[in-house]
C-alpha positions in Angstrom: 0.0 0.0 0.0 1.3 3.4 -0.9 0.6 7.0 0.2 0.5 9.7 -2.4 1.9 13.1 -1.4 2.7 16.0 -3.7 2.6 13.7 -6.7 5.0 11.1 -5.1 4.5 7.6 -3.7 5.5 7.0 -0.1 5.4 3.7 1.7 2.9 3.4 4.6 5.7 2.8 7.2 7.5 6.0 6.1 4.2 8.0 6.5 3.6 6.5 10.0 7.1 7.4 11.1 6.8 11.0 10.0 3.4 11.3 11.8 5.0 10.1 15.0 7.8 12.5 14.8 5.5 15.4 14.3 3.4 14.4 17.2 6.4 14.1 19.5 7.6 17.6 18.5 4.2 19.1 19.2 4.1 17.4 22.7 7.6 18.8 23.5 6.5 22.3 22.5 3.3 22.0 24.6 5.3 20.9 27.7 7.7 23.8 27.3 4.9 26.3 27.1 3.2 25.1 30.3 5.4 27.0 32.8 4.8 30.3 31.1 1.1 29.8 31.0 1.0 28.7 34.6 2.2 32.1 35.9 -0.4 34.4 37.5 -1.1 37.2 34.9 -1.8 39.8 37.5 1.5 39.4 39.5 3.0 42.7 40.5 6.8 42.9 40.1 8.8 44.7 42.7 10.7 47.8 41.7 14.4 47.8 41.9 16.4 49.9 44.4 17.2 52.6 41.9 13.5 53.5 41.6 12.9 57.0 43.1 10.6 57.2 46.1 7.2 58.8 45.9 6.9 62.5 46.1 3.6 64.3 46.9 2.7 67.9 46.5 -0.2 69.5 48.3 -1.5 73.0 49.3 -1.9 73.9 52.9 -4.8 76.3 53.5 -5.4 78.1 56.8 -6.8 81.1 58.5 -5.2 83.1 61.3 -1.5 82.7 62.3 0.5 80.0 60.6 2.1 78.6 63.8 -1.3 78.7 65.6 -4.0 78.7 62.9 -7.6 79.0 63.7 -8.6 76.6 61.0 -6.5 74.6 58.5 -6.7 71.8 56.0 -4.4 70.1 53.4 -5.5 69.7 49.8 -3.6 67.0 47.8 -2.5 68.0 44.3 -0.3 65.3 42.8 1.9 62.3 43.5 5.0 61.6 41.4 5.6 57.9 41.2 9.0 58.1 39.4 7.4 58.0 35.9 4.5 60.4 35.8 2.3 62.7 37.9 -0.8 61.2 39.4 -3.8 62.9 40.8 -3.2 63.2 44.6 -7.0 63.2 45.3 -7.5 59.7 44.0 -4.1 58.0 43.9 -4.3 54.7 45.9 -7.5 55.6 47.6 -8.1 52.6 50.0 -10.3 54.2 51.2 -8.5 57.6 51.7 -5.8 58.5 49.1 -2.2 57.9 49.9 -1.5 61.7 49.9 -3.7 62.2 53.0 -2.9 59.0 54.8 -2.8 59.4 58.6 0.7 59.9 59.9 2.1 61.4 56.7 4.4 64.4 57.3 4.6 67.4 54.9 7.3 70.1 54.7 5.9 73.6 54.4 7.8 75.6 51.8 7.8 79.3 51.0 9.8 80.3 47.9 11.6 77.0 48.0 12.7 77.2 51.7 11.4 74.9 54.5 9.6 76.9 57.2 7.8 74.1 59.1 6.2 70.7 59.2 2.5 69.6 59.0 1.6 66.1 60.4 -1.7 64.6 59.1 -3.9 63.0 61.8 -7.0 62.1 59.8 -8.7 62.8 56.5 -12.2 63.4 55.2 -14.2 64.6 52.2 -15.3 68.1 51.7 -17.8 68.8 48.8 -16.7 65.5 47.1 -12.9 66.1 47.4 -10.4 64.5 49.9 -8.6 66.8 52.3 -6.4 66.1 55.3 -6.4 67.6 58.8 -3.5 67.8 61.2 -1.2 70.0 63.3 1.7 72.3 62.5 5.1 72.0 64.2 8.4 73.7 63.9 11.5 72.3 62.1 14.0 70.4 64.3 16.7 72.7 65.6 20.2 72.0 64.5 23.1 72.6 66.9 24.7 76.0 66.3 28.3 76.6 65.5 28.8 78.4 68.8 27.6 75.4 70.9 29.9 73.1 68.9 32.8 75.4 69.6 32.1 75.5 73.3 31.9 71.7 73.5 35.2 71.3 71.7 36.9 73.9 74.0 35.6 72.1 77.1 37.1 68.8 75.8 40.4 70.5 75.3 40.3 72.1 78.8 39.5 68.8 80.3 42.3 67.0 78.5 45.0 69.6 79.4 43.7 70.8 82.8 45.5 71.1 86.1 44.2 67.9 87.7 46.9 65.4 89.0 48.1 63.0 86.3 50.8 60.3 86.2 52.8 62.1 83.6 52.2 65.8 83.1 53.3 67.5 80.0 55.3 70.7 80.2 53.4 73.9 79.5 54.9 77.0 78.1 54.0 78.9 81.3 55.8 76.6 83.7 58.8 78.5 85.3 62.2 77.0 86.1 62.0 78.5 89.6 59.0 76.4 90.4 60.7 73.2 89.2 63.8 74.0 91.3 61.7 74.6 94.4 59.9 71.2 94.0 63.3 69.4 93.6 64.7 71.1 96.7 61.7 70.1 98.8 62.2 66.5 97.7 65.9 66.6 98.6 65.3 68.1 102.1 62.7 65.5 102.8 65.2 62.7 101.9 67.9 64.2 104.2 65.6 64.5 107.2 64.6 60.8 106.9 68.3 59.8 107.0 69.1 62.0 110.0 66.4 60.4 112.2 67.6 57.7 114.8 66.4 54.1 114.2 63.9 52.8 116.8 64.6 49.0 117.1 62.4 48.5 120.2 59.2 49.7 118.8 59.2 47.7 115.6 61.0 46.9 112.4 63.0 49.7 110.9 62.0 51.3 107.6 64.4 50.6 104.7 66.6 53.4 103.5 65.3 55.2 100.4 66.8 54.1 97.1 68.3 57.1 95.3 67.8 55.4 92.0 64.1 54.6 92.7 61.8 56.4 90.3 59.4 58.8 91.9 56.1 60.5 90.9 56.3 64.3 90.7 53.4 66.5 91.4 53.1 69.9 89.7 55.2 72.7 91.2 53.8 73.6 94.7 53.0 77.2 95.6 54.9 79.2 98.2 52.3 78.6 101.0 52.6 74.9 100.6 56.5 74.8 100.7 56.7 77.0 103.8 55.5 74.2 106.1 57.6 71.1 105.4 57.5 69.8 109.0 53.9 68.8 109.0 54.2 66.8 105.8 57.5 65.2 107.0 55.9 64.2 110.3 53.0 62.7 108.5 55.2 60.8 106.2 57.5 59.4 109.0 54.7 58.3 111.4 53.5 54.7 111.2 50.2 54.1 109.6 47.3 53.6 112.0 45.7 50.1 112.0 42.3 49.8 110.2 39.3 49.8 112.5 36.5 47.5 111.1 33.9 49.7 112.9 35.3 53.0 111.6 32.6 54.7 109.4 33.6 55.6 105.9 32.4 58.3 103.5 31.4 56.8 100.2 31.2 59.0 97.1 28.0 58.2 95.2 28.6 56.8 91.8 27.2 58.7 88.8 24.2 57.3 87.2 24.9 55.5 83.9 24.1 57.6 80.9 21.0 56.6 79.0 21.4 55.7 75.4 19.4 57.9 73.1 17.8 56.0 70.2 17.4 58.1 67.1 14.9 55.9 65.3 11.5 54.8 66.5 9.0 52.2 65.4 5.3 52.7 65.7 2.3 50.8 64.3 0.6 52.4 61.3 -3.1 53.0 61.8 -5.6 51.5 59.4 -3.0 49.9 57.2 -4.3 46.6 55.9 -2.2 46.2 52.7 1.4 45.3 53.4 2.5 46.2 49.9 1.0 49.7 50.1 3.7 52.4 49.6 4.0 55.2 52.1 5.1 58.8 51.9 7.4 60.4 54.5 6.1 59.3 57.9 5.9 61.8 60.8 5.6 61.2 64.5 2.9 63.3 66.2 4.0 65.3 69.2 1.2 63.8 71.3 -1.2 60.9 71.2 -4.3 63.1 71.6 -7.5 62.9 69.7 -7.7 63.3 65.9 -8.0 66.8 64.5 -11.6 67.6 63.7 -12.4 69.4 60.4 -12.5 73.1 60.9 -12.0 74.9 57.6 -15.0 74.8 55.3 -15.5 76.5 52.0 -13.3 79.4 50.7 -13.3 82.2 53.3 -11.9 85.6 52.2 -9.1 85.6 54.7 -7.8 82.1 53.7 -4.1 81.8 53.0 -2.3 79.2 51.0 1.2 77.6 50.9 3.0 74.7 49.2 3.5 71.5 51.1 5.8 68.6 49.9 6.2 65.0 51.3 9.2 63.0 50.3 11.1 60.2 52.1 14.4 61.6 50.8 15.7 64.8 52.4 16.4 67.4 49.7 18.2 70.7 50.4 16.5 74.0 50.0 16.2 75.4 46.5 15.3 79.1 46.6 13.4 80.3 43.5 14.1 84.0 43.8 16.0 85.7 40.9 18.9 88.2 41.5 18.9 91.1 39.0 22.2 92.4 37.7 20.7 95.9 37.8 18.0 96.4 40.5 16.3 99.0 38.3 15.4 96.3 35.7 12.8 94.7 38.0 10.8 98.0 38.2 10.9 98.4 34.4 9.7 94.9 33.8 7.0 95.2 36.3 5.7 98.4 34.6 5.6 96.6 31.3 3.7 93.7 32.8 1.2 96.1 34.4 0.6 97.9 31.1 -0.1 94.6 29.4 -2.5 93.6 32.2 -4.4 97.0 31.9 -4.7 96.5 28.2 -6.1 93.0 28.7 -8.6 94.2 31.4 -9.8 97.1 29.2 -8.6 99.7 31.7 -6.8 101.8 29.1 -9.9 102.4 27.0 -11.1 106.1 27.3 -14.6 106.6 28.7 -17.3 107.1 26.1 -18.6 110.6 25.6 -21.9 111.4 27.3 -24.9 111.1 25.0 -27.5 113.9 24.5 -27.9 117.1 22.5 -26.1 120.3 23.4 -27.1 123.8 22.5 -24.9 125.9 20.3 -24.2 128.3 23.2 -23.1 125.5 25.5 -20.7 124.2 22.7 -19.3 127.6 22.3 -18.7 128.1 26.0 -17.1 124.7 26.3 -14.8 125.2 23.4 -13.7 128.6 24.7 -13.0 127.2 28.2 -11.0 124.3 26.7 -8.9 126.6 24.6 -8.2 128.8 27.6 -7.0 125.9 29.7 -4.8 124.6 26.8 -3.1 128.0 26.6 -2.7 128.3 30.3 -0.8 125.1 31.1 0.0 121.8 29.3 -2.3 118.9 30.4 -0.8 116.7 33.1 -0.3 113.0 32.2 -3.2 110.8 33.3 -2.5 108.4 36.1 -2.6 104.7 35.1 -5.7 102.8 36.2 -5.1 100.9 39.4 -5.0 97.1 39.5 -6.9 95.4 42.3 -5.3 92.4 44.2 -2.1 92.6 42.1 0.5 89.9 42.7 3.9 90.1 41.0 6.6 87.5 41.4 10.0 86.9 39.7 11.4 83.3 39.7 14.6 81.5 38.6 13.1 78.1 38.0 16.4 76.4 37.2 20.0 76.9 38.1 21.6 79.3 35.7 18.3 80.2 33.9 16.9 83.6 33.3 14.0 85.4 35.0 10.4 84.2 34.8 7.8 86.9 35.6 4.3 86.2 36.8 1.5 88.7 37.4 -2.1 88.2 38.4 -4.6 91.0 39.0 -8.3 91.9 38.6 -10.5 94.9 38.4 -12.0 96.5 41.4 -15.6 96.6 40.1 -18.4 94.7 41.8 -18.5 90.9 41.3 -21.0 91.1 38.4 -18.5 92.9 36.1 -15.1 91.8 37.5 -12.3 90.8 35.1 -9.3 88.7 35.9 -5.9 88.4 34.2 -2.8 86.1 34.6 0.5 86.6 32.7 3.7 84.6 32.4 6.5 86.3 30.6 10.3 86.4 30.2 12.6 89.3 29.2 13.8 89.3 25.6 17.2 90.4 24.3 16.0 94.0 23.5 14.7 94.9 27.0 11.1 94.0 26.2 8.9 91.2 27.3 8.0 87.9 25.7 4.5 86.9 26.9 4.4 83.1 27.2 0.9 82.8 28.6 -2.1 85.2 29.0 -5.3 84.1 30.7 -8.2 86.6 30.7 -11.7 85.9 32.0 -14.6 87.6 33.7 -17.2 86.7 36.3 -19.7 85.6 33.7 -17.4 83.0 32.2 -15.6 81.4 35.2 -17.1 78.0 34.6 -15.6 78.0 31.1 -12.4 79.9 31.7 -11.5 79.9 35.4 -9.5 82.6 37.1 -5.8 81.7 37.8 -4.3 82.4 41.2 -0.5 81.8 41.8 0.3 79.7 44.8 4.1 79.3 44.5 6.9 77.5 42.6 7.6 73.9 43.5 9.8 71.1 42.5 7.1 68.5 41.8 9.4 65.7 40.3 12.6 66.2 42.4 14.7 67.1 39.4 15.9 70.6 40.7 13.5 72.3 38.2 10.6 74.4 39.5 7.1 74.4 38.2 4.5 77.1 38.7 1.5 76.0 40.8 -1.8 77.8 40.1 -5.2 77.5 41.6 -7.9 77.4 38.9 -11.1 78.7 40.6 -14.4 78.8 38.9 -17.8 79.9 40.1 -18.7 76.6 41.8 -15.5 74.4 41.6 -11.8 74.6 41.5 -8.7 72.7 40.3 -4.9 73.0 40.6 -2.5 73.0 37.7 1.3 72.9 37.2 3.0 74.9 34.5 6.5 74.2 33.2 8.4 77.1 31.6 11.0 75.8 29.2 12.6 77.1 25.9 10.4 80.1 25.7 7.1 78.3 26.3 4.7 77.8 29.2 3.2 74.3 29.1 0.6 73.0 31.4 1.9 69.5 32.4 -0.7 68.6 35.0 -4.2 69.5 36.2 -6.1 67.8 39.0 -9.3 66.0 38.3 -7.9 64.3 35.2 -9.6 66.7 32.8 -8.8 69.8 30.7 -10.3 72.6 32.8 -10.8 75.7 30.6 -8.8 77.1 27.7 -5.7 79.3 27.9 -5.1 82.0 25.3 -1.4 82.6 24.5 -0.1 85.8 23.0 
């Protein structure tokens, strides 16, 4: 019997052997693939040691004094996981987000400098958003250079003091006369001992002193001590009194052993059920009192804001202030920014002429009075329109970079007709300004284009580069956004809520 394949005849035995070979190869491939298929597809791999720790950015809001606020709360903004920025209000919410976990410690920063700490005690939701509540505390004090110098000097004085020692080093102030007096006293004492008669009846005689025997020398004695050698000689030659077992003794109390201060501490973490849950910088509350109750509600008019950062790694301060080569340049740049803001708010538009008909006599009198005033004196320049709630800051967002100017202002009209403006600009090569971002809105369009309020600059990703943190406040809601200024552009790199909130018009 033959098997036809591709127009050729093959014996049946050859066909069976080929089939068995193919079946064996398929079985080997299936066995090799079983270990890979048996792995759990949802297994979470651990990060290596080079992965940067988490870094959280928040905004502390309070009323009253910062060190003793009347009310306070901490609003999470973002969490940097080493790869991207995550929304701090929802990141790892089990049930509260990681950024407001109880026991987390935040560093309060102002212009890049640490000014205090804020320990979270509990968290809650306000109007659908998570916020944290805690207590403010001061930074740990470092030992001053004066205290360290005093401690070093005390150690030197203790080492080279005047207490009796076995071998005293010579000081520069030791005089030769004092050494000679000490040697003479020792020689007189030895001669007196030789001149005394031996008493064989009372007891054994003392051996004669060996002139070659080494002796211990005390420091040079004063004149009052060398003037009475008889008493010391009599005491030295008299036999020692026998020890009385009932004689009371004065015992010097031993100093208590020094307690070893342990720098680290271990405490149980409250409400932690997931052992794999990452944690931000942990703080130790000053007392174990009750949790802090929510106190700050809504957006009061006297509310103040500040940047707060939590990171397990200790980073040095990075001030964001810019130093001008010519101090007058700052005033010139501010004047140009204010002029652009007035133009955007419509404050430079002259008022419209009053409507209504005027008689010919009134027009003639008005023209004559105007001509008379023009001939009398030149008109004085008009004062620029004032900007309400103006905020002007100059930053150096990177080491060696130029100045970045930020101005926010509004009109002083009633809320119905208020306008708001926010500008980000940089100086150009010709002494002018390059506007990188201009946001203009009014009270009727806040839900579409929110007003922008500058909080501060912050290093959100621990790369020694500062981002501008703004509050985007609408008529009924608000968000927070981070802007990065780089290569002549201002780019929005993050906004809370995970959505694009409003539009930004650039000039």
